[in-house]
MDTraj code that builds the backbone (N, CA, C; nanometers):
import mdtraj as md
import numpy as np

residues = "MET THR ASP LEU LYS GLU ILE HIS THR ARG MET ARG VAL LYS LYS ASP GLU LYS LYS LYS LEU SER GLY ILE PHE ARG ASP VAL PHE ASP GLN SER LYS PRO TYR GLN GLU VAL LEU GLU LYS LEU LYS GLU LEU LYS ALA LYS LYS ILE GLN LEU GLU HIS GLU ILE ARG SER ASP LEU LYS SER GLU MET GLU GLN MET ASP ARG LEU LYS LEU ASP LEU GLN SER ASP ALA VAL LEU LEU SER ASP ALA ALA LEU THR LYS LEU MET LYS GLY GLU THR VAL GLU ILE THR ASP GLU ASN ASP VAL LYS TYR GLU PRO VAL PHE LYS VAL THR PHE LYS LYS ALA GLN".split()
xyz = np.array([
    [-1.9911, 1.6649, 1.8266],
    [-1.9030, 1.5696, 1.7608],
    [-1.9739, 1.4343, 1.7512],
    [-1.9584, 1.3706, 1.6378],
    [-2.0248, 1.2437, 1.6123],
    [-1.9576, 1.1319, 1.6919],
    [-2.0372, 1.0396, 1.7393],
    [-1.9898, 0.9277, 1.8177],
    [-1.9070, 0.8323, 1.7313],
    [-1.7987, 0.7763, 1.7867],
    [-1.7118, 0.6842, 1.7134],
    [-1.7874, 0.5611, 1.6654],
    [-1.8732, 0.5065, 1.7517],
    [-1.9480, 0.3868, 1.7152],
    [-2.0415, 0.4152, 1.5986],
    [-2.1035, 0.5320, 1.5994],
    [-2.1946, 0.5692, 1.4907],
    [-2.1201, 0.5777, 1.3575],
    [-2.0013, 0.6385, 1.3593],
    [-1.9210, 0.6497, 1.2377],
    [-1.8780, 0.5114, 1.1907],
    [-1.8342, 0.4281, 1.2848],
    [-1.7899, 0.2931, 1.2504],
    [-1.9034, 0.2120, 1.1891],
    [-2.0221, 0.2211, 1.2468],
    [-2.1386, 0.1494, 1.1940],
    [-2.1714, 0.1974, 1.0531],
    [-2.1681, 0.3272, 1.0323],
    [-2.1956, 0.3841, 0.9004],
    [-2.0933, 0.3338, 0.7980],
    [-1.9674, 0.3270, 0.8378],
    [-1.8629, 0.2780, 0.7480],
    [-1.8853, 0.1309, 0.7138],
    [-1.9244, 0.0497, 0.8119],
    [-1.9489, -0.0926, 0.7866],
    [-2.0645, -0.1114, 0.6898],
    [-2.1704, -0.0323, 0.7045],
    [-2.2856, -0.0424, 0.6136],
    [-2.2418, -0.0083, 0.4713],
    [-2.1622, 0.0965, 0.4562],
    [-2.1162, 0.1362, 0.3225],
    [-2.0222, 0.0318, 0.2639],
    [-1.9363, -0.0290, 0.3464],
    [-1.8474, -0.1339, 0.2979],
    [-1.9274, -0.2544, 0.2501],
    [-2.0329, -0.2910, 0.3237],
    [-2.1187, -0.4029, 0.2825],
    [-2.1869, -0.3739, 0.1496],
    [-2.2356, -0.2517, 0.1335],
    [-2.3008, -0.2122, 0.0086],
    [-2.2012, -0.2174, -0.1070],
    [-2.0798, -0.1694, -0.0825],
    [-1.9758, -0.1709, -0.1851],
    [-1.9415, -0.3146, -0.2223],
    [-1.9368, -0.4031, -0.1240],
    [-1.9065, -0.5437, -0.1486],
    [-2.0134, -0.6086, -0.2362],
    [-2.1415, -0.5772, -0.2106],
    [-2.2502, -0.6323, -0.2924],
    [-2.2388, -0.5853, -0.4368],
    [-2.2116, -0.4559, -0.4555],
    [-2.1971, -0.4032, -0.5918],
    [-2.0776, -0.4650, -0.6628],
    [-1.9685, -0.4849, -0.5909],
    [-1.8516, -0.5491, -0.6512],
    [-1.8858, -0.6899, -0.6966],
    [-1.9656, -0.7603, -0.6195],
    [-2.0083, -0.8954, -0.6566],
    [-2.0892, -0.8953, -0.7847],
    [-2.1754, -0.7964, -0.7990],
    [-2.2560, -0.7841, -0.9213],
    [-2.1651, -0.7646, -1.0419],
    [-2.0686, -0.6732, -1.0294],
    [-1.9756, -0.6491, -1.1398],
    [-1.8958, -0.7750, -1.1718],
    [-1.8481, -0.8438, -1.0695],
    [-1.7692, -0.9647, -1.0890],
    [-1.8508, -1.0694, -1.1652],
    [-1.9780, -1.0851, -1.1298],
    [-2.0648, -1.1817, -1.1984],
    [-2.0823, -1.1463, -1.3461],
    [-2.1034, -1.0183, -1.3746],
    [-2.1215, -0.9749, -1.5137],
    [-1.9934, -0.9977, -1.5936],
    [-1.8781, -0.9643, -1.5321],
    [-1.7508, -0.9877, -1.6011],
    [-1.7278, -1.1363, -1.6260],
    [-1.7629, -1.2204, -1.5305],
    [-1.7446, -1.3655, -1.5454],
    [-1.8288, -1.4213, -1.6593],
    [-1.9421, -1.3599, -1.6886],
    [-2.0319, -1.4084, -1.7934],
    [-2.0014, -1.3496, -1.9315],
    [-1.9101, -1.2545, -1.9370],
    [-1.8768, -1.1888, -2.0635],
    [-1.7662, -1.2661, -2.1352],
    [-1.7996, -1.3249, -2.2498],
    [-1.7021, -1.4038, -2.3260],
    [-1.5869, -1.3177, -2.3795],
    [-1.6128, -1.2002, -2.4399],
    [-1.5007, -1.1172, -2.4867],
    [-1.4068, -1.0772, -2.3722],
    [-1.4641, -1.0490, -2.2582],
    [-1.3836, -1.0107, -2.1427],
    [-1.2952, -1.1278, -2.0992],
    [-1.3499, -1.2472, -2.0971],
    [-1.2747, -1.3661, -2.0567],
    [-1.1616, -1.3958, -2.1560],
    [-1.1864, -1.3731, -2.2858],
    [-1.0820, -1.3934, -2.3863],
    [-0.9666, -1.2965, -2.3649],
    [-0.9993, -1.1719, -2.3368],
    [-0.8960, -1.0714, -2.3101],
    [-0.8173, -1.1080, -2.1847],
    [-0.8867, -1.1580, -2.0828],
    [-0.8188, -1.2005, -1.9600],
    [-0.7187, -1.3120, -1.9883],
    [-0.7568, -1.4052, -2.0735],
    [-0.6679, -1.5164, -2.1070],
    [-0.5431, -1.4662, -2.1796],
    [-0.5621, -1.3746, -2.2758],
    [-0.4475, -1.3156, -2.3468],
    [-0.3582, -1.2391, -2.2490],
    [-0.4221, -1.1692, -2.1587],
    [-0.3483, -1.0924, -2.0583],
    [-0.2659, -1.1844, -1.9685],
    [-0.3233, -1.2972, -1.9315],
    [-0.2527, -1.3940, -1.8473],
    [-0.1281, -1.4458, -1.9195],
    [-0.1417, -1.4746, -2.0489],
    [-0.0277, -1.5219, -2.1277],
    [0.0814, -1.4154, -2.1359],
    [0.0394, -1.2903, -2.1602],
    [0.1368, -1.1814, -2.1687],
    [0.2061, -1.1569, -2.0348],
    [0.1332, -1.1685, -1.9255],
    [0.1936, -1.1509, -1.7935],
    [0.2977, -1.2589, -1.7679],
    [0.2673, -1.3810, -1.8079],
    [0.3623, -1.4911, -1.7893],
    [0.4894, -1.4648, -1.8696],
    [0.4737, -1.4165, -1.9922],
    [0.5901, -1.3850, -2.0753],
    [0.6693, -1.2698, -2.0146],
    [0.6005, -1.1702, -1.9620],
    [0.6653, -1.0561, -1.8989],
    [0.7480, -1.1011, -1.7784],
    [0.6906, -1.1876, -1.6963],
    [0.7612, -1.2378, -1.5782],
    [0.8861, -1.3154, -1.6194],
    [0.8737, -1.3965, -1.7246],
    [0.9872, -1.4736, -1.7735],
    [1.0999, -1.3797, -1.8182],
    [1.0643, -1.2753, -1.8929],
    [1.1642, -1.1798, -1.9401],
    [1.2279, -1.1050, -1.8229],
    [1.1469, -1.0672, -1.7226],
    [1.2014, -0.9981, -1.6057],
    [1.3009, -1.0863, -1.5321],
    [1.2697, -1.2147, -1.5173],
    [1.3614, -1.3073, -1.4502],
    [1.4935, -1.3189, -1.5263],
    [1.4854, -1.3259, -1.6577],
    [1.6073, -1.3342, -1.7393],
    [1.6925, -1.2094, -1.7216],
    [1.6292, -1.0935, -1.7255],
    [1.7025, -0.9674, -1.7122],
    [1.7612, -0.9545, -1.5720],
    [1.6815, -0.9913, -1.4698],
    [1.7301, -0.9825, -1.3319],
    [1.8473, -1.0762, -1.3068],
    [1.8455, -1.1927, -1.3707],
    [1.9568, -1.2858, -1.3515],
    [2.0857, -1.2283, -1.4096],
    [2.0735, -1.1470, -1.5138],
    [2.1904, -1.0804, -1.5714],
    [2.2403, -0.9674, -1.4817],
    [2.1537, -0.9130, -1.3987],
    [2.1885, -0.8005, -1.3108],
    [2.1812, -0.8421, -1.1641],
    [2.2383, -0.9572, -1.1326],
    [2.2250, -1.0146, -0.9990],
    [2.2821, -0.9234, -0.8903],
    [2.3998, -0.8682, -0.9098],
    [2.4608, -0.7844, -0.8055],
    [2.3798, -0.6562, -0.7838],
    [2.3253, -0.6001, -0.8905],
    [2.2433, -0.4806, -0.8774],
    [2.1137, -0.5104, -0.8016],
    [2.0577, -0.6302, -0.8268],
    [1.9355, -0.6699, -0.7557],
    [1.9627, -0.6875, -0.6070],
    [2.0773, -0.7474, -0.5731],
    [2.1131, -0.7642, -0.4325],
    [2.1319, -0.6290, -0.3648],
    [2.1955, -0.5371, -0.4360],
    [2.2157, -0.4025, -0.3821],
    [2.0816, -0.3325, -0.3625],
    [1.9901, -0.3500, -0.4568],
    [1.8586, -0.2883, -0.4451],
    [1.7813, -0.3467, -0.3272],
    [1.7925, -0.4774, -0.3051],
    [1.7266, -0.5404, -0.1909],
    [1.7819, -0.4874, -0.0583],
    [1.9147, -0.4714, -0.0514],
    [1.9757, -0.4155, 0.0700],
    [1.9278, -0.2729, 0.0945],
    [1.9221, -0.1937, -0.0120],
    [1.8745, -0.0556, 0.0012],
    [1.7294, -0.0510, 0.0469],
    [1.6483, -0.1418, -0.0041],
    [1.5078, -0.1478, 0.0351],
    [1.4949, -0.1761, 0.1841],
    [1.5719, -0.2738, 0.2332],
    [1.5689, -0.3057, 0.3764],
    [1.6195, -0.1893, 0.4612],
    [1.7264, -0.1235, 0.4138],
    [1.7799, -0.0077, 0.4861],
    [1.6767, 0.1043, 0.4938],
    [1.6074, 0.1280, 0.3841],
    [1.5048, 0.2322, 0.3821],
    [1.3906, 0.1994, 0.4775],
    [1.3501, 0.0734, 0.4811],
    [1.2427, 0.0336, 0.5724],
    [1.2839, 0.0532, 0.7177],
    [1.4060, 0.0133, 0.7523],
    [1.4498, 0.0284, 0.8912],
    [1.4682, 0.1760, 0.9263],
    [1.5169, 0.2574, 0.8318],
    [1.5292, 0.4013, 0.8571],
    [1.3926, 0.4668, 0.8733],
    [1.2930, 0.4201, 0.7993],
    [1.1578, 0.4751, 0.8131],
    [1.1016, 0.4463, 0.9508],
    [1.1254, 0.3244, 1.0012],
    [1.0802, 0.2900, 1.1358],
    [1.1533, 0.3755, 1.2389],
    [1.2843, 0.3923, 1.2212],
    [1.3639, 0.4745, 1.3115],
    [1.3156, 0.6192, 1.3115],
    [1.2865, 0.6731, 1.1937],
    [1.2367, 0.8098, 1.1820],
    [1.1023, 0.8250, 1.2510],
    [1.0158, 0.7271, 1.2317],
    [0.8845, 0.7299, 1.2950],
    [0.8967, 0.7251, 1.4469],
    [0.9824, 0.6368, 1.4966],
    [1.0023, 0.6258, 1.6411],
    [1.0591, 0.7546, 1.6994],
    [1.1572, 0.8135, 1.6309],
    [1.2180, 0.9371, 1.6792],
    [1.1161, 1.0514, 1.6797],
    [1.0338, 1.0599, 1.5756],
    [0.9324, 1.1656, 1.5688],
    [0.8294, 1.1496, 1.6797],
    [0.7868, 1.0266, 1.7040],
    [0.6889, 1.0001, 1.8090],
    [0.7474, 1.0319, 1.9468],
    [0.8735, 1.0004, 1.9679],
    [0.9398, 1.0315, 2.0942],
    [0.9446, 1.1820, 2.1169],
    [0.9827, 1.2570, 2.0116],
    [0.9860, 1.4037, 2.0235],
    [0.8471, 1.4595, 2.0532],
    [0.7459, 1.4050, 1.9866],
    [0.6093, 1.4520, 2.0068],
    [0.5647, 1.4255, 2.1501],
    [0.5985, 1.3076, 2.2024],
    [0.5599, 1.2723, 2.3395],
    [0.6284, 1.3638, 2.4418],
    [0.7460, 1.4160, 2.4066],
    [0.8175, 1.5082, 2.4957],
    [0.7649, 1.6508, 2.4832],
    [0.6732, 1.6719, 2.3901],
    [0.6154, 1.8040, 2.3711],
    [0.6970, 1.8933, 2.2788],
    [0.7946, 1.8357, 2.2108],
    [0.8780, 1.9127, 2.1191],
    [0.8108, 1.9216, 1.9821],
    [0.8498, 2.0227, 1.9057],
    [0.7983, 2.0392, 1.7704],
    [0.8633, 1.9358, 1.6797],
    [0.7819, 1.8717, 1.5993],
    [0.8320, 1.7683, 1.5083],
    [0.8217, 1.8222, 1.3666],
    [0.9400, 1.8488, 1.3085],
    [0.9445, 1.9055, 1.1738],
    [1.0829, 1.8778, 1.1160],
    [1.0886, 1.8543, 0.9869],
    [1.2153, 1.8316, 0.9179],
    [1.2255, 1.9326, 0.8050],
    [1.3448, 1.9900, 0.7869],
    [1.3711, 2.0789, 0.6745],
    [1.4848, 2.0181, 0.5943],
    [1.4625, 1.9956, 0.4650],
    [1.5660, 1.9331, 0.3837],
    [1.6643, 2.0368, 0.3297],
    [1.7571, 1.9907, 0.2474],
    [1.8622, 2.0787, 0.1937],
    [1.8079, 2.1885, 0.1028],
    [1.6854, 2.1752, 0.0529],
    [1.6234, 2.2768, -0.0326],
    [1.5268, 2.3655, 0.0446],
    [1.5369, 2.3641, 0.1769],
    [1.4497, 2.4408, 0.2668],
    [1.3019, 2.4034, 0.2530],
    [1.2750, 2.2800, 0.2162],
    [1.1386, 2.2292, 0.2111],
    [1.1089, 2.1679, 0.3469],
    [0.9973, 2.2098, 0.4073],
    [0.9616, 2.1609, 0.5402],
    [0.8674, 2.0418, 0.5293],
    [0.8891, 1.9449, 0.6177],
    [0.8054, 1.8252, 0.6247],
    [0.7496, 1.8145, 0.7654],
    [0.6202, 1.7848, 0.7738],
    [0.5545, 1.7638, 0.9014],
    [0.5101, 1.6179, 0.9085],
    [0.5075, 1.5607, 1.0291],
    [0.4629, 1.4213, 1.0388],
    [0.3125, 1.4101, 1.0193],
    [0.2708, 1.2966, 0.9685],
    [0.1288, 1.2657, 0.9530],
    [0.1026, 1.1406, 1.0355],
    [0.0143, 1.1526, 1.1329],
    [-0.0189, 1.0392, 1.2182],
    [-0.1541, 0.9849, 1.1757],
    [-0.1659, 0.8529, 1.1781],
    [-0.2874, 0.7883, 1.1320],
    [-0.3325, 0.6879, 1.2376],
    [-0.4602, 0.6879, 1.2669],
    [-0.5166, 0.5918, 1.3612],
    [-0.6105, 0.5008, 1.2847],
    [-0.5886, 0.3711, 1.2997],
    [-0.6787, 0.2727, 1.2400],
    [-0.7245, 0.1768, 1.3489],
    [-0.8337, 0.1102, 1.3248],
    [-0.8873, 0.0150, 1.4207],
    [-0.8894, -0.1222, 1.3550],
    [-0.8554, -0.2235, 1.4345],
    [-0.8674, -0.3606, 1.3860],
    [-0.9464, -0.4404, 1.4888],
    [-1.0061, -0.5463, 1.4414],
    [-1.0899, -0.6295, 1.5256],
    [-1.0055, -0.6876, 1.6390],
    [-1.0553, -0.6748, 1.7626],
    [-0.9851, -0.7279, 1.8793],
    [-0.9934, -0.8799, 1.8801],
    [-0.8901, -0.9432, 1.9270],
    [-0.8844, -1.0907, 1.9274],
    [-0.9477, -1.1456, 2.0530],
])
top = md.Topology()
chain = top.add_chain()
for i, resn in enumerate(residues, 1):
    res = top.add_residue(resn, chain, resSeq=i)
    for name in ("N", "CA", "C"):
        top.add_atom(name, md.element.get_by_symbol(name[0]), res)
traj = md.Trajectory(xyz[None], top)
């Protein structure tokens, strides 16, 4: 099995290489006049789109509030589901959900690393 540090180092080298290539592309795009003109038109259209969305949302204020409440409820239920699944797993129980259509769902656990403070 490959060492964690070796994999991490390899990933950092590839991320650095990807960052350099992205910089090259960004420089070429910045120097392209047709590309910059399209960006400007796009910026204007995005501003108009946002204005229209605000107008429409103001007409549907109660629906927007309901959607915001549902979004918060879904987020808190997702955390609750995750906590319950992790608790069952720690107890050695099988973690699986079957919905009303007999479709089975299994949990997916993900480990990420962040720089220590």
